[in-house]
N, CA, C and O atoms as CSV, one atom per row, in Angstrom:
chain,resi,resn,atom,element,x,y,z
A,1,MET,N,N,91.965,91.495,103.041
A,1,MET,CA,C,92.934,92.534,102.876
A,1,MET,C,C,94.160,92.178,102.599
A,1,MET,O,O,94.803,92.954,101.894
A,2,LYS,N,N,94.876,90.801,103.116
A,2,LYS,CA,C,96.112,90.288,102.582
A,2,LYS,C,C,96.095,89.958,101.410
A,2,LYS,O,O,97.043,90.211,100.666
A,3,GLU,N,N,94.837,89.224,100.949
A,3,GLU,CA,C,94.895,89.106,99.391
A,3,GLU,C,C,95.055,90.394,98.510
A,3,GLU,O,O,95.909,90.350,97.624
A,4,ARG,N,N,94.345,91.490,98.662
A,4,ARG,CA,C,94.429,92.606,98.090
A,4,ARG,C,C,95.900,93.267,98.170
A,4,ARG,O,O,96.291,93.912,97.197
A,5,ARG,N,N,96.668,93.134,99.226
A,5,ARG,CA,C,97.907,93.351,99.313
A,5,ARG,C,C,98.800,92.672,98.487
A,5,ARG,O,O,99.686,93.271,97.877
A,6,HIS,N,N,98.586,91.111,98.402
A,6,HIS,CA,C,99.424,90.288,97.608
A,6,HIS,C,C,99.133,90.672,96.224
A,6,HIS,O,O,99.979,90.446,95.358
A,7,ALA,N,N,97.923,91.278,95.908
A,7,ALA,CA,C,97.665,91.484,94.398
A,7,ALA,C,C,98.565,92.612,94.023
A,7,ALA,O,O,99.356,92.601,93.080
A,8,LYS,N,N,98.318,93.774,95.026
A,8,LYS,CA,C,99.266,95.010,94.647
A,8,LYS,C,C,100.685,94.667,94.631
A,8,LYS,O,O,101.376,95.146,93.732
A,9,ILE,N,N,101.210,93.906,95.502
A,9,ILE,CA,C,102.657,93.447,95.641
A,9,ILE,C,C,102.990,93.017,93.994
A,9,ILE,O,O,103.885,93.526,93.319
A,10,LEU,N,N,102.106,92.029,93.569
A,10,LEU,CA,C,102.416,91.756,92.216
A,10,LEU,C,C,102.317,92.364,91.233
A,10,LEU,O,O,102.949,92.082,90.215
A,11,GLU,N,N,101.458,93.377,91.337
A,11,GLU,CA,C,101.336,94.538,90.389
A,11,GLU,C,C,102.433,95.364,90.159
A,11,GLU,O,O,102.956,95.581,89.066
A,12,LEU,N,N,102.827,95.914,91.482
A,12,LEU,CA,C,104.159,96.644,91.775
A,12,LEU,C,C,105.290,96.025,91.122
A,12,LEU,O,O,105.905,96.704,90.300
A,13,ILE,N,N,105.695,94.723,91.385
A,13,ILE,CA,C,106.972,94.032,90.953
A,13,ILE,C,C,106.704,93.826,89.419
A,13,ILE,O,O,107.707,93.767,88.706
A,14,GLY,N,N,105.545,93.716,88.860
A,14,GLY,CA,C,105.392,93.742,87.234
A,14,GLY,C,C,105.546,95.139,86.754
A,14,GLY,O,O,105.859,95.390,85.590
A,15,LYS,N,N,105.357,95.923,87.531
A,15,LYS,CA,C,105.266,97.542,86.717
A,15,LYS,C,C,106.395,97.951,86.984
A,15,LYS,O,O,106.764,98.662,86.049
A,16,TYR,N,N,107.405,97.866,88.020
A,16,TYR,CA,C,108.450,98.472,88.670
A,16,TYR,C,C,109.682,97.361,88.528
A,16,TYR,O,O,109.449,96.156,88.624
A,17,SER,N,N,110.802,97.804,88.327
A,17,SER,CA,C,112.041,97.012,88.818
A,17,SER,C,C,112.442,97.193,90.269
A,17,SER,O,O,113.223,98.068,90.644
A,18,ILE,N,N,111.834,96.275,91.089
A,18,ILE,CA,C,111.959,96.675,92.718
A,18,ILE,C,C,113.201,95.639,93.034
A,18,ILE,O,O,113.304,94.524,92.522
A,19,ASP,N,N,114.002,96.141,93.848
A,19,ASP,CA,C,115.081,95.010,93.990
A,19,ASP,C,C,115.247,95.094,95.483
A,19,ASP,O,O,116.271,94.527,95.863
A,20,THR,N,N,114.470,95.686,96.507
A,20,THR,CA,C,114.898,95.547,97.865
A,20,THR,C,C,113.510,95.633,98.393
A,20,THR,O,O,112.579,96.183,97.804
A,21,GLN,N,N,113.439,94.978,99.684
A,21,GLN,CA,C,111.990,95.069,100.692
A,21,GLN,C,C,111.939,96.485,100.997
A,21,GLN,O,O,110.833,96.886,101.357
A,22,GLU,N,N,112.938,97.394,100.934
A,22,GLU,CA,C,112.542,98.732,101.612
A,22,GLU,C,C,111.770,99.560,100.460
A,22,GLU,O,O,110.834,100.331,100.671
A,23,GLU,N,N,112.330,99.260,99.219
A,23,GLU,CA,C,111.791,99.945,98.096
A,23,GLU,C,C,110.345,99.249,97.980
A,23,GLU,O,O,109.421,100.040,97.787
A,24,LEU,N,N,110.064,98.092,98.057
A,24,LEU,CA,C,108.537,97.716,98.238
A,24,LEU,C,C,107.781,98.194,99.194
A,24,LEU,O,O,106.672,98.680,98.975
A,25,LEU,N,N,108.332,98.098,100.387
A,25,LEU,CA,C,107.606,98.954,101.630
A,25,LEU,C,C,107.320,100.230,101.171
A,25,LEU,O,O,106.212,100.719,101.390
A,26,ARG,N,N,108.155,100.816,100.577
A,26,ARG,CA,C,107.961,102.540,100.366
A,26,ARG,C,C,106.650,102.558,99.210
A,26,ARG,O,O,105.654,103.243,99.444
A,27,ARG,N,N,106.751,101.834,98.103
A,27,ARG,CA,C,105.704,101.853,97.052
A,27,ARG,C,C,104.443,101.450,97.424
A,27,ARG,O,O,103.432,101.905,96.890
A,28,LEU,N,N,104.429,100.445,98.499
A,28,LEU,CA,C,103.050,100.041,99.219
A,28,LEU,C,C,102.569,100.958,99.918
A,28,LEU,O,O,101.355,101.158,99.963
A,29,ARG,N,N,103.532,101.740,100.647
A,29,ARG,CA,C,102.765,102.851,101.296
A,29,ARG,C,C,102.293,103.964,100.604
A,29,ARG,O,O,101.381,104.688,101.003
A,30,ASP,N,N,103.032,104.125,99.368
A,30,ASP,CA,C,102.672,105.271,98.289
A,30,ASP,C,C,101.273,104.755,97.678
A,30,ASP,O,O,100.463,105.463,97.080
A,31,GLU,N,N,101.164,103.484,97.928
A,31,GLU,CA,C,99.498,103.219,97.354
A,31,GLU,C,C,98.583,103.223,98.315
A,31,GLU,O,O,97.404,103.004,98.037
A,32,GLY,N,N,99.009,103.483,99.639
A,32,GLY,CA,C,98.190,103.701,100.775
A,32,GLY,C,C,98.077,102.576,101.797
A,32,GLY,O,O,97.376,102.762,102.791
A,33,TYR,N,N,98.819,101.239,101.593
A,33,TYR,CA,C,99.034,100.395,102.492
A,33,TYR,C,C,99.846,100.431,103.450
A,33,TYR,O,O,101.062,100.550,103.298
A,34,GLU,N,N,99.156,100.315,104.750
A,34,GLU,CA,C,100.013,100.749,106.091
A,34,GLU,C,C,100.704,99.468,106.577
A,34,GLU,O,O,100.012,98.731,107.279
A,35,VAL,N,N,101.792,99.140,106.347
A,35,VAL,CA,C,102.510,97.815,106.190
A,35,VAL,C,C,103.791,98.187,107.112
A,35,VAL,O,O,104.256,99.321,107.230
A,36,THR,N,N,104.245,97.074,107.709
A,36,THR,CA,C,105.695,97.095,108.159
A,36,THR,C,C,106.559,96.412,107.338
A,36,THR,O,O,106.090,95.818,106.367
A,37,GLN,N,N,107.878,96.388,107.583
A,37,GLN,CA,C,108.743,95.779,106.849
A,37,GLN,C,C,108.748,94.320,107.308
A,37,GLN,O,O,109.169,93.527,106.467
A,38,ALA,N,N,108.354,93.813,108.497
A,38,ALA,CA,C,108.147,92.386,108.868
A,38,ALA,C,C,106.921,91.816,108.052
A,38,ALA,O,O,106.871,90.609,107.815
A,39,THR,N,N,105.828,92.767,107.574
A,39,THR,CA,C,104.850,92.317,106.767
A,39,THR,C,C,105.251,91.895,105.450
A,39,THR,O,O,104.812,90.888,104.894
A,40,VAL,N,N,106.042,92.641,104.998
A,40,VAL,CA,C,106.559,92.795,103.529
A,40,VAL,C,C,107.480,91.715,103.320
A,40,VAL,O,O,107.549,91.157,102.225
A,41,SER,N,N,108.244,91.359,104.368
A,41,SER,CA,C,109.026,90.377,104.676
A,41,SER,C,C,108.386,88.799,104.429
A,41,SER,O,O,108.857,87.912,103.717
A,42,ARG,N,N,107.272,88.773,105.187
A,42,ARG,CA,C,106.440,87.571,105.230
A,42,ARG,C,C,105.768,87.548,103.919
A,42,ARG,O,O,105.758,86.452,103.358
A,43,ASP,N,N,105.109,88.708,103.217
A,43,ASP,CA,C,104.548,88.466,101.982
A,43,ASP,C,C,105.234,88.017,100.772
A,43,ASP,O,O,104.755,87.344,99.860
A,44,ILE,N,N,106.707,88.590,100.914
A,44,ILE,CA,C,107.818,88.132,99.819
A,44,ILE,C,C,107.611,86.492,100.095
A,44,ILE,O,O,107.117,85.807,99.199
A,45,LYS,N,N,107.946,85.985,101.167
A,45,LYS,CA,C,107.844,84.475,101.469
A,45,LYS,C,C,106.711,83.857,101.143
A,45,LYS,O,O,106.743,82.726,100.659
A,46,GLU,N,N,105.561,84.516,101.363
A,46,GLU,CA,C,104.303,83.474,101.069
A,46,GLU,C,C,104.045,83.837,99.629
A,46,GLU,O,O,103.459,82.941,99.021
A,47,LEU,N,N,104.355,85.021,98.850
A,47,LEU,CA,C,104.306,84.856,97.340
A,47,LEU,C,C,105.282,84.363,96.623
A,47,LEU,O,O,105.351,84.408,95.394
A,48,ARG,N,N,106.241,83.771,97.529
A,48,ARG,CA,C,107.556,82.842,96.909
A,48,ARG,C,C,108.323,83.693,95.857
A,48,ARG,O,O,108.793,83.111,94.880
A,49,LEU,N,N,108.488,85.138,96.010
A,49,LEU,CA,C,109.079,86.134,94.830
A,49,LEU,C,C,110.404,85.683,94.926
A,49,LEU,O,O,110.921,85.449,96.018
A,50,ILE,N,N,110.951,85.555,93.925
A,50,ILE,CA,C,112.691,85.398,93.731
A,50,ILE,C,C,113.279,86.641,93.204
A,50,ILE,O,O,112.611,87.514,92.650
A,51,LYS,N,N,114.694,86.697,93.417
A,51,LYS,CA,C,115.285,87.879,92.785
A,51,LYS,C,C,116.004,87.276,91.567
A,51,LYS,O,O,116.786,86.329,91.644
A,52,THR,N,N,115.590,88.055,90.190
A,52,THR,CA,C,115.916,87.529,89.112
A,52,THR,C,C,117.152,88.623,88.457
A,52,THR,O,O,117.049,89.830,88.673
A,53,LEU,N,N,118.124,88.150,87.775
A,53,LEU,CA,C,119.094,89.105,87.380
A,53,LEU,C,C,118.453,89.552,85.862
A,53,LEU,O,O,117.997,88.850,84.959
A,54,THR,N,N,118.611,90.970,85.977
A,54,THR,CA,C,117.924,91.493,84.615
A,54,THR,C,C,118.983,91.689,83.577
A,54,THR,O,O,120.152,91.484,83.901
A,55,ALA,N,N,118.654,92.110,82.215
A,55,ALA,CA,C,119.399,92.203,80.981
A,55,ALA,C,C,120.670,93.267,81.352
A,55,ALA,O,O,121.814,93.239,80.898
A,56,GLY,N,N,120.031,94.293,82.414
A,56,GLY,CA,C,121.135,95.154,83.045
A,56,GLY,C,C,121.979,95.029,83.952
A,56,GLY,O,O,122.718,95.941,84.323
A,57,GLY,N,N,121.962,93.600,84.527
A,57,GLY,CA,C,122.975,93.297,85.340
A,57,GLY,C,C,122.468,93.708,86.814
A,57,GLY,O,O,123.219,93.693,87.789
A,58,LYS,N,N,121.080,94.085,86.868
A,58,LYS,CA,C,120.480,94.312,88.377
A,58,LYS,C,C,119.446,93.027,88.755
A,58,LYS,O,O,118.722,92.430,87.959
A,59,TYR,N,N,119.566,92.820,89.962
A,59,TYR,CA,C,118.520,92.016,90.405
A,59,TYR,C,C,117.015,92.837,90.609
A,59,TYR,O,O,116.915,94.064,90.641
A,60,ARG,N,N,116.078,92.041,90.716
A,60,ARG,CA,C,114.502,92.354,90.738
A,60,ARG,C,C,113.800,91.289,91.312
A,60,ARG,O,O,114.098,90.109,91.128
A,61,TYR,N,N,112.903,91.671,91.984
A,61,TYR,CA,C,111.846,90.635,92.647
A,61,TYR,C,C,111.032,90.340,91.274
A,61,TYR,O,O,110.801,91.178,90.403
A,62,THR,N,N,110.670,89.062,91.262
A,62,THR,CA,C,109.904,88.248,90.163
A,62,THR,C,C,109.068,86.878,90.883
A,62,THR,O,O,109.340,86.384,91.978
A,63,VAL,N,N,108.090,86.476,90.025
A,63,VAL,CA,C,107.573,85.304,90.270
A,63,VAL,C,C,108.159,84.226,89.441
A,63,VAL,O,O,108.245,84.291,88.215
A,64,GLY,N,N,108.577,83.186,90.201
A,64,GLY,CA,C,109.156,82.079,89.623
A,64,GLY,C,C,108.195,81.476,88.815
A,64,GLY,O,O,106.995,81.663,89.012
A,65,GLN,N,N,108.643,80.736,87.879
A,65,GLN,CA,C,107.730,79.842,86.830
A,65,GLN,C,C,106.972,78.830,87.492
A,65,GLN,O,O,105.800,78.692,87.140
A,66,GLU,N,N,107.492,78.012,88.496
A,66,GLU,CA,C,106.627,77.122,89.204
A,66,GLU,C,C,105.561,77.739,90.084
A,66,GLU,O,O,104.454,77.203,90.144
A,67,GLU,N,N,105.862,78.956,90.843
A,67,GLU,CA,C,105.111,79.584,91.515
A,67,GLU,C,C,103.713,80.210,90.667
A,67,GLU,O,O,102.638,80.472,91.207
A,68,ALA,N,N,103.980,80.343,89.453
A,68,ALA,CA,C,103.039,81.060,88.640
A,68,ALA,C,C,101.773,80.359,88.620
A,68,ALA,O,O,100.707,80.968,88.534
A,69,LYS,N,N,101.871,78.852,88.710
A,69,LYS,CA,C,100.916,77.996,88.470
A,69,LYS,C,C,99.945,78.206,89.831
A,69,LYS,O,O,98.721,78.076,89.844
A,70,ASP,N,N,100.675,78.510,90.804
A,70,ASP,CA,C,99.765,78.608,92.284
A,70,ASP,C,C,98.993,79.937,92.088
A,70,ASP,O,O,97.997,80.120,92.788
A,71,TYR,N,N,99.440,81.047,91.029
A,71,TYR,CA,C,98.712,82.291,91.092
A,71,TYR,C,C,97.317,82.061,90.232
A,71,TYR,O,O,96.401,82.873,90.361
A,72,THR,N,N,97.197,80.966,89.381
A,72,THR,CA,C,95.976,80.628,88.778
A,72,THR,C,C,94.864,80.330,89.696
A,72,THR,O,O,93.769,80.884,89.601
A,73,THR,N,N,95.176,79.397,90.637
A,73,THR,CA,C,94.376,79.049,91.758
A,73,THR,C,C,94.094,80.156,92.651
A,73,THR,O,O,93.033,80.019,93.260
A,74,LYS,N,N,94.693,81.129,92.881
A,74,LYS,CA,C,94.633,82.113,93.749
A,74,LYS,C,C,93.690,83.318,92.875
A,74,LYS,O,O,92.746,83.880,93.430
A,75,PHE,N,N,93.968,83.530,91.878
A,75,PHE,CA,C,93.540,84.360,90.912
A,75,PHE,C,C,92.016,84.150,91.064
A,75,PHE,O,O,91.200,85.025,91.354
A,76,TYR,N,N,91.755,82.775,90.809
A,76,TYR,CA,C,90.310,82.281,90.814
A,76,TYR,C,C,89.553,82.203,91.826
A,76,TYR,O,O,88.323,82.204,91.768
A,77,SER,N,N,90.287,82.121,92.935
A,77,SER,CA,C,89.712,82.489,94.445
A,77,SER,C,C,89.228,83.592,94.730
A,77,SER,O,O,88.136,83.793,95.263
A,78,LEU,N,N,90.327,84.685,94.258
A,78,LEU,CA,C,90.206,86.040,94.626
A,78,LEU,C,C,89.040,86.593,93.804
A,78,LEU,O,O,88.255,87.408,94.287
A,79,PHE,N,N,88.930,86.086,92.423
A,79,PHE,CA,C,87.869,86.393,91.069
A,79,PHE,C,C,86.386,85.804,91.791
A,79,PHE,O,O,85.332,86.404,91.581
A,80,SER,N,N,86.423,84.952,92.390
A,80,SER,CA,C,84.978,84.111,92.711
A,80,SER,C,C,84.546,85.180,93.973
A,80,SER,O,O,83.352,85.475,94.027
A,81,ASP,N,N,85.215,85.609,94.713
A,81,ASP,CA,C,85.021,86.454,95.916
A,81,ASP,C,C,84.622,87.697,95.586
A,81,ASP,O,O,83.756,88.196,96.305
A,82,ALA,N,N,85.091,88.401,94.564
A,82,ALA,CA,C,85.058,89.734,94.338
A,82,ALA,C,C,83.904,90.064,92.941
A,82,ALA,O,O,83.075,90.973,92.908
A,83,ALA,N,N,84.130,89.166,92.014
A,83,ALA,CA,C,83.407,89.431,90.882
A,83,ALA,C,C,81.933,89.143,91.022
A,83,ALA,O,O,81.423,88.202,91.631
A,84,LEU,N,N,81.237,90.269,90.248
A,84,LEU,CA,C,79.550,90.318,90.429
A,84,LEU,C,C,78.972,89.672,89.251
A,84,LEU,O,O,78.035,88.874,89.293
A,85,SER,N,N,79.757,90.174,87.897
A,85,SER,CA,C,78.978,90.062,86.563
A,85,SER,C,C,80.280,90.126,85.620
A,85,SER,O,O,81.272,90.806,85.884
A,86,VAL,N,N,80.137,89.360,84.546
A,86,VAL,CA,C,81.035,89.332,83.269
A,86,VAL,C,C,79.984,89.671,81.903
A,86,VAL,O,O,78.974,89.047,81.580
A,87,ARG,N,N,80.403,90.493,81.449
A,87,ARG,CA,C,79.627,90.759,79.963
A,87,ARG,C,C,80.869,91.119,79.010
A,87,ARG,O,O,81.889,91.755,79.273
A,88,PHE,N,N,80.380,90.400,77.610
A,88,PHE,CA,C,81.074,90.952,76.584
A,88,PHE,C,C,80.488,91.445,75.511
A,88,PHE,O,O,79.388,91.058,75.116
A,89,ALA,N,N,81.250,92.428,74.901
A,89,ALA,CA,C,80.670,93.125,73.629
A,89,ALA,C,C,81.876,93.231,72.521
A,89,ALA,O,O,82.861,93.960,72.644
A,90,GLN,N,N,81.617,92.407,71.474
A,90,GLN,CA,C,82.671,92.531,70.326
A,90,GLN,C,C,84.105,91.791,71.118
A,90,GLN,O,O,84.220,90.711,71.696
A,91,ASN,N,N,84.931,92.715,70.893
A,91,ASN,CA,C,86.134,92.129,71.712
A,91,ASN,C,C,86.350,92.670,72.782
A,91,ASN,O,O,87.557,92.837,72.957
A,92,MET,N,N,85.535,93.136,73.839
A,92,MET,CA,C,85.757,93.662,74.933
A,92,MET,C,C,85.038,92.973,76.028
A,92,MET,O,O,83.889,92.554,75.895
A,93,ILE,N,N,85.773,92.856,77.176
A,93,ILE,CA,C,84.845,92.407,78.361
A,93,ILE,C,C,84.875,93.123,79.356
A,93,ILE,O,O,85.933,93.675,79.659
A,94,ALA,N,N,83.685,93.302,80.145
A,94,ALA,CA,C,83.501,94.194,81.177
A,94,ALA,C,C,83.213,93.517,82.424
A,94,ALA,O,O,82.098,93.002,82.500
A,95,ILE,N,N,83.963,93.416,83.384
A,95,ILE,CA,C,83.739,92.560,84.810
A,95,ILE,C,C,83.333,93.523,85.749
A,95,ILE,O,O,84.022,94.525,85.945
A,96,LYS,N,N,82.141,93.291,86.427
A,96,LYS,CA,C,81.817,94.249,87.688
A,96,LYS,C,C,82.371,93.498,89.162
A,96,LYS,O,O,82.264,92.310,89.466
A,97,CYS,N,N,82.854,94.362,89.774
A,97,CYS,CA,C,83.156,93.690,91.019
A,97,CYS,C,C,82.862,94.545,92.130
A,97,CYS,O,O,82.567,95.736,92.041
A,98,LEU,N,N,82.973,93.762,93.355
A,98,LEU,CA,C,82.633,94.491,94.620
A,98,LEU,C,C,83.616,95.997,94.698
A,98,LEU,O,O,84.777,96.076,94.297
A,99,THR,N,N,82.940,96.946,95.220
A,99,THR,CA,C,83.856,98.163,95.279
A,99,THR,C,C,85.109,98.000,95.981
A,99,THR,O,O,85.254,97.324,96.999
A,100,GLY,N,N,86.078,98.710,95.331
A,100,GLY,CA,C,87.457,98.566,96.087
A,100,GLY,C,C,87.898,97.169,95.549
A,100,GLY,O,O,89.038,97.050,95.996
A,101,MET,N,N,87.603,96.034,94.819
A,101,MET,CA,C,88.346,94.869,94.623
A,101,MET,C,C,88.873,94.600,93.136
A,101,MET,O,O,89.668,93.701,92.862
A,102,ALA,N,N,88.162,95.767,91.932
A,102,ALA,CA,C,88.620,95.726,90.672
A,102,ALA,C,C,90.034,95.615,90.369
A,102,ALA,O,O,90.530,94.916,89.485
A,103,ASN,N,N,90.567,96.290,91.096
A,103,ASN,CA,C,92.133,96.506,90.940
A,103,ASN,C,C,93.082,95.562,91.353
A,103,ASN,O,O,94.128,95.343,90.742
A,104,ALA,N,N,92.676,94.913,92.545
A,104,ALA,CA,C,93.191,93.631,92.882
A,104,ALA,C,C,92.969,92.329,92.006
A,104,ALA,O,O,93.781,91.421,91.830
A,105,VAL,N,N,91.795,92.435,91.542
A,105,VAL,CA,C,91.300,91.087,90.652
A,105,VAL,C,C,92.167,91.558,89.150
A,105,VAL,O,O,92.958,90.869,88.506
A,106,CYS,N,N,91.830,92.578,88.952
A,106,CYS,CA,C,92.687,92.929,87.546
A,106,CYS,C,C,94.369,92.736,87.832
A,106,CYS,O,O,94.947,92.208,86.882
A,107,ALA,N,N,94.993,92.988,88.675
A,107,ALA,CA,C,96.339,92.932,89.012
A,107,ALA,C,C,96.605,91.311,88.933
A,107,ALA,O,O,97.402,90.878,88.100
A,108,ALA,N,N,95.987,90.529,89.730
A,108,ALA,CA,C,95.976,89.037,89.581
A,108,ALA,C,C,96.083,88.554,88.389
A,108,ALA,O,O,97.026,87.814,88.107
A,109,MET,N,N,94.952,88.956,87.318
A,109,MET,CA,C,94.872,88.548,86.259
A,109,MET,C,C,95.853,88.868,85.269
A,109,MET,O,O,96.039,88.112,84.316
A,110,ASP,N,N,96.553,90.027,85.437
A,110,ASP,CA,C,97.530,90.555,84.620
A,110,ASP,C,C,98.916,89.671,85.046
A,110,ASP,O,O,99.838,89.691,84.231
A,111,THR,N,N,99.050,89.072,86.014
A,111,THR,CA,C,100.133,88.194,86.292
A,111,THR,C,C,100.353,86.722,85.634
A,111,THR,O,O,101.372,86.032,85.601
A,112,LEU,N,N,99.009,86.470,85.107
A,112,LEU,CA,C,98.760,85.250,84.579
A,112,LEU,C,C,99.109,85.079,82.811
A,112,LEU,O,O,99.232,84.066,82.121
A,113,HIS,N,N,99.195,86.495,82.479
A,113,HIS,CA,C,99.649,86.546,81.118
A,113,HIS,C,C,98.850,85.623,80.036
A,113,HIS,O,O,99.454,84.815,79.332
A,114,TRP,N,N,97.721,85.775,79.980
A,114,TRP,CA,C,96.850,84.937,79.164
A,114,TRP,C,C,97.086,85.277,77.782
A,114,TRP,O,O,97.443,86.404,77.443
A,115,GLU,N,N,96.872,84.221,76.889
A,115,GLU,CA,C,96.745,84.434,75.479
A,115,GLU,C,C,95.623,85.282,75.227
A,115,GLU,O,O,94.606,85.278,75.921
A,116,ASN,N,N,95.842,86.114,74.081
A,116,ASN,CA,C,94.482,86.769,73.447
A,116,ASN,C,C,94.070,87.921,74.362
A,116,ASN,O,O,93.218,88.713,73.960
A,117,ILE,N,N,94.753,88.093,75.847
A,117,ILE,CA,C,94.365,89.568,76.216
A,117,ILE,C,C,95.540,90.567,75.623
A,117,ILE,O,O,96.758,90.386,75.621
A,118,VAL,N,N,94.790,91.657,75.132
A,118,VAL,CA,C,95.782,92.698,74.513
A,118,VAL,C,C,96.108,93.628,75.711
A,118,VAL,O,O,97.225,94.123,75.869
A,119,GLY,N,N,94.986,93.846,76.602
A,119,GLY,CA,C,95.484,94.694,77.680
A,119,GLY,C,C,94.112,94.870,78.698
A,119,GLY,O,O,92.951,94.640,78.357
A,120,THR,N,N,94.512,95.279,79.865
A,120,THR,CA,C,93.319,95.322,80.936
A,120,THR,C,C,93.312,97.024,81.632
A,120,THR,O,O,94.224,97.850,81.591
A,121,LEU,N,N,92.102,97.135,82.178
A,121,LEU,CA,C,92.096,98.454,82.598
A,121,LEU,C,C,91.059,98.455,83.995
A,121,LEU,O,O,89.893,98.079,83.871
A,122,SER,N,N,91.453,98.790,84.966
A,122,SER,CA,C,90.332,98.591,86.145
A,122,SER,C,C,90.366,99.974,86.826
A,122,SER,O,O,91.286,100.791,86.866
A,123,GLY,N,N,89.052,100.030,87.384
A,123,GLY,CA,C,88.909,101.485,88.108
A,123,GLY,C,C,88.539,100.611,89.573
A,123,GLY,O,O,89.110,99.569,89.895
A,124,ASP,N,N,87.484,101.267,90.345
A,124,ASP,CA,C,87.338,100.995,91.531
A,124,ASP,C,C,86.469,99.552,91.579
A,124,ASP,O,O,86.700,98.650,92.384
A,125,ASP,N,N,85.570,99.531,90.692
A,125,ASP,CA,C,84.783,98.458,90.818
A,125,ASP,C,C,84.359,97.695,89.279
A,125,ASP,O,O,83.435,96.919,89.031
A,126,THR,N,N,85.289,98.184,88.506
A,126,THR,CA,C,85.089,97.831,87.074
A,126,THR,C,C,86.418,97.360,86.394
A,126,THR,O,O,87.474,97.935,86.655
A,127,ILE,N,N,86.363,96.399,85.594
A,127,ILE,CA,C,87.649,96.023,84.822
A,127,ILE,C,C,87.210,95.798,83.284
A,127,ILE,O,O,86.382,94.953,82.944
A,128,PHE,N,N,87.817,96.588,82.487
A,128,PHE,CA,C,87.504,96.321,81.142
A,128,PHE,C,C,88.682,95.581,80.526
A,128,PHE,O,O,89.807,95.954,80.857
A,129,ILE,N,N,88.546,94.523,79.625
A,129,ILE,CA,C,89.684,93.559,79.078
A,129,ILE,C,C,89.539,93.821,77.610
A,129,ILE,O,O,88.443,93.605,77.092
A,130,LEU,N,N,90.552,94.271,76.879
A,130,LEU,CA,C,90.617,94.389,75.370
A,130,LEU,C,C,91.140,92.940,74.941
A,130,LEU,O,O,92.219,92.531,75.369
A,131,MET,N,N,90.359,92.190,74.097
A,131,MET,CA,C,90.736,90.953,73.620
A,131,MET,C,C,91.310,91.023,72.129
A,131,MET,O,O,91.184,92.063,71.483
A,132,SER,N,N,91.863,90.037,71.661
A,132,SER,CA,C,92.411,90.341,70.426
A,132,SER,C,C,91.332,89.908,69.149
A,132,SER,O,O,91.660,90.026,67.969
A,133,ASP,N,N,89.959,89.376,69.601
A,133,ASP,CA,C,89.379,89.213,68.840
A,133,ASP,C,C,87.864,88.822,69.225
A,133,ASP,O,O,87.897,88.218,70.298
A,134,GLU,N,N,86.619,88.940,68.765
A,134,GLU,CA,C,85.389,88.601,69.722
A,134,GLU,C,C,85.319,87.210,69.835
A,134,GLU,O,O,84.473,86.976,70.699
A,135,ASN,N,N,85.821,86.087,69.359
A,135,ASN,CA,C,85.795,84.768,69.866
A,135,ASN,C,C,86.714,84.687,71.125
A,135,ASN,O,O,86.483,83.917,72.057
A,136,ALA,N,N,87.637,85.433,71.085
A,136,ALA,CA,C,88.445,85.121,72.541
A,136,ALA,C,C,87.761,85.997,73.604
A,136,ALA,O,O,88.007,85.638,74.756
A,137,ALA,N,N,86.996,87.015,73.482
A,137,ALA,CA,C,86.158,87.633,74.359
A,137,ALA,C,C,85.191,86.814,74.768
A,137,ALA,O,O,85.081,86.663,75.985
A,138,GLU,N,N,84.353,86.161,73.952
A,138,GLU,CA,C,83.383,85.280,74.210
A,138,GLU,C,C,83.666,83.986,74.980
A,138,GLU,O,O,82.913,83.546,75.848
A,139,GLY,N,N,84.817,83.408,74.591
A,139,GLY,CA,C,85.627,82.298,75.312
A,139,GLY,C,C,85.871,82.514,76.620
A,139,GLY,O,O,85.435,81.729,77.462
A,140,LEU,N,N,86.679,83.724,76.993
A,140,LEU,CA,C,87.239,84.261,78.328
A,140,LEU,C,C,85.991,84.358,79.041
A,140,LEU,O,O,85.879,83.685,80.065
A,141,SER,N,N,84.948,85.151,78.631
A,141,SER,CA,C,83.871,85.565,79.227
A,141,SER,C,C,82.984,84.347,79.810
A,141,SER,O,O,82.535,84.344,80.956
A,142,ALA,N,N,82.819,83.453,78.996
A,142,ALA,CA,C,82.169,82.353,79.434
A,142,ALA,C,C,82.749,81.341,80.370
A,142,ALA,O,O,82.084,80.575,81.068
A,143,ASP,N,N,84.372,81.427,80.306
A,143,ASP,CA,C,85.233,80.840,81.294
A,143,ASP,C,C,84.976,81.639,82.618
A,143,ASP,O,O,84.694,81.046,83.660
A,144,LEU,N,N,85.057,82.688,82.563
A,144,LEU,CA,C,85.080,83.370,84.155
A,144,LEU,C,C,83.648,83.598,84.673
A,144,LEU,O,O,83.554,83.813,85.882
A,145,LYS,N,N,82.405,83.583,83.865
A,145,LYS,CA,C,81.232,83.364,84.551
A,145,LYS,C,C,81.205,81.998,85.457
A,145,LYS,O,O,80.599,81.880,86.521
A,146,LYS,N,N,81.838,81.189,84.935
A,146,LYS,CA,C,81.658,79.891,85.745
A,146,LYS,C,C,81.957,80.122,87.147
A,146,LYS,O,O,81.398,79.473,88.031
A,147,PHE,N,N,82.964,81.176,87.422
A,147,PHE,CA,C,83.513,81.358,88.771
A,147,PHE,C,C,82.728,82.477,89.553
A,147,PHE,O,O,83.072,82.743,90.705
A,148,ILE,N,N,81.903,82.999,89.081
A,148,ILE,CA,C,80.786,83.705,89.878
A,148,ILE,C,C,79.949,83.228,90.807
A,148,ILE,O,O,79.042,82.490,90.422
A,149,ARG,N,N,80.066,83.521,92.115
A,149,ARG,CA,C,79.036,82.847,92.971
A,149,ARG,C,C,77.566,83.488,92.972
A,149,ARG,O,O,76.674,82.984,93.653
């Protein structure tokens, strides 16, 4: 549950310019997560989120560059726990996950900003990844298959 919530937090701060714990708490609740302010505070600390000044002069939560390396390890851990299969066709990859886990895996993947990924789309148990070309799809597919249990 905590890993899914952390993935959702990363998704939310990537999607919205969130500058307070209260706003993050509200957005998590809007997404169906019943959390307290203390939990959000702990999550921010565990995720090592930092406030960064935007071009508009406002602060927002972001993932620091050093912490981004930690997310690669966390992604692969989450992926290996949730993914059931990986298949590619032309420049697309389809990943089947345990029910309810695709969104968390996809959000974690999006935080890594992998080269050659044009975009991702997730449902409840499936992730589609649009790659820049067939070779990139084949390569990423092969890499991800190594982490399926």
